[in-house]
C-alpha positions in Angstrom: 59.4 153.1 17.4 56.5 150.6 18.3 58.6 147.9 16.2 61.6 149.2 18.3 59.9 148.8 21.7 58.2 145.3 20.6 61.6 144.0 19.4 63.4 145.1 22.7 60.8 143.4 24.5 60.5 140.1 22.8 64.0 139.3 22.6 64.9 136.6 25.5 67.7 138.8 27.2 67.8 141.3 29.8 68.5 145.1 28.6 68.6 148.0 30.3 69.6 151.8 29.8 70.9 154.0 32.3 72.8 157.5 32.4 76.5 158.0 33.0 76.1 158.1 36.8 74.4 154.9 36.9 70.4 155.6 37.2 68.0 153.6 35.3 66.5 155.2 32.3 64.7 151.7 30.7 64.5 148.3 31.0 63.1 145.6 28.8 60.3 143.0 30.3 63.0 140.1 30.2 65.3 141.9 32.4 62.5 143.1 34.8 61.3 139.4 35.2 64.6 138.3 35.7 65.1 140.8 39.0 61.8 140.1 40.1 60.2 143.5 39.5 56.5 144.1 38.4 57.2 146.5 35.8 59.6 148.2 33.7 58.2 151.4 35.8 58.9 150.0 39.2 62.6 148.7 37.7 63.7 152.2 36.6 62.3 153.9 39.7 64.1 151.6 42.1 68.0 151.6 40.1 69.8 154.3 40.9 73.2 152.7 41.2 73.2 150.0 38.7 76.8 149.4 39.4 75.5 148.2 42.9 72.0 147.4 42.3 72.6 145.4 39.0 75.9 144.4 37.9 77.0 141.3 39.5 80.8 143.2 39.8 80.4 146.8 40.0 83.8 147.6 38.9 83.0 145.9 35.2 80.5 148.9 35.0 83.3 151.5 35.7 85.4 149.4 33.1 82.5 149.8 30.7 82.1 153.4 30.9 85.6 153.9 30.9 85.8 152.1 27.4 82.6 154.1 26.3 84.2 157.6 27.3 87.6 156.4 25.3 86.3 155.2 22.3 83.6 158.0 22.2 80.9 155.7 21.4 78.0 153.5 23.1 78.7 150.0 23.4 
């Protein structure tokens, strides 16, 4: 688990996880820094609607969720 967390935090791209409803569950340091938050905890506590608070085009999140449901997998 420690290696996984280190890998996620060291990649130079923003990664985050949300619930199906769009509430933030986790984020890596690069994403937090790109979006101007002080910590992953602050980001997670602030994002309740990722479609409108994180995604550039909220409709794309709806398409992504639909695709995940159709594929019965997390993409």
